[in-house]
C-alpha positions as CSV (number, residue, x, y, z in Angstrom):
1,X,0.0,0.0,0.0
2,X,1.3,3.4,-0.9
3,X,0.4,6.8,0.4
4,X,0.7,10.4,-0.8
5,X,0.8,13.5,1.3
6,X,-2.4,15.4,1.6
7,X,-3.1,18.7,3.2
8,X,-1.0,20.1,6.1
9,X,-2.5,19.7,9.5
10,X,-0.1,22.0,11.3
11,X,-2.7,24.6,12.2
12,X,-4.8,21.9,13.9
13,X,-1.8,20.7,15.8
14,X,-0.9,24.2,16.9
15,X,-4.4,24.7,18.3
16,X,-4.2,21.4,20.2
17,X,-0.9,22.5,21.7
18,X,-2.3,26.0,22.4
19,X,0.7,27.5,20.5
20,X,0.7,30.3,17.9
21,X,2.6,30.3,14.6
22,X,4.8,33.0,16.1
23,X,5.7,30.9,19.1
24,X,6.5,27.9,16.8
25,X,8.6,30.2,14.6
26,X,10.6,31.3,17.6
27,X,11.2,27.8,18.8
28,X,12.3,26.7,15.3
29,X,14.4,29.8,14.7
30,X,12.6,30.6,11.5
31,X,10.4,33.5,10.4
32,X,6.6,33.5,11.0
33,X,6.2,33.8,7.2
34,X,8.0,30.4,6.9
35,X,5.6,28.7,9.4
36,X,2.7,30.4,7.6
37,X,3.8,28.8,4.3
38,X,3.6,25.4,6.0
39,X,0.2,26.1,7.5
40,X,-1.2,27.4,4.2
41,X,0.3,24.4,2.3
42,X,2.3,26.7,0.1
43,X,5.4,24.8,1.0
44,X,6.0,21.2,2.3
45,X,8.2,20.7,5.3
46,X,11.5,18.9,5.0
47,X,11.8,15.8,7.0
48,X,14.1,17.6,9.4
49,X,11.7,20.5,9.9
50,X,8.8,18.0,10.4
51,X,10.7,16.1,13.0
52,X,11.6,19.3,14.9
53,X,8.0,20.5,14.8
54,X,6.7,17.1,15.9
55,X,9.1,17.2,18.9
56,X,8.0,20.7,19.8
57,X,4.3,19.9,19.5
58,X,4.7,16.4,21.1
59,X,3.2,14.5,18.2
60,X,4.4,12.2,15.4
61,X,5.6,13.4,12.1
62,X,2.7,11.5,10.5
63,X,0.3,13.8,12.5
64,X,1.5,16.9,10.6
65,X,-0.1,15.9,7.3
66,X,-3.2,14.1,6.0
67,X,-2.2,10.8,4.4
68,X,-4.1,9.6,1.3
69,X,-4.1,6.0,0.1
70,X,-2.6,5.9,-3.4
71,X,-3.1,2.2,-3.9
72,X,-0.4,-0.4,-4.7
73,X,2.6,1.2,-6.4
């Protein structure tokens, strides 16, 4: 079974963690504009960024995106 990346769930994870985009940007040492690009799905996170965000938000990398079954590939 193969999967493809769906929409970004970062905004939902931020709400669950009671954290703002600005707070996350400060913790990641990136601009708020960069975090906003992830939230708005204008840019995908690298695996390194996703891991760092997952640690900060106390979730799994898989929780940061919707995963869509793409069938057997």
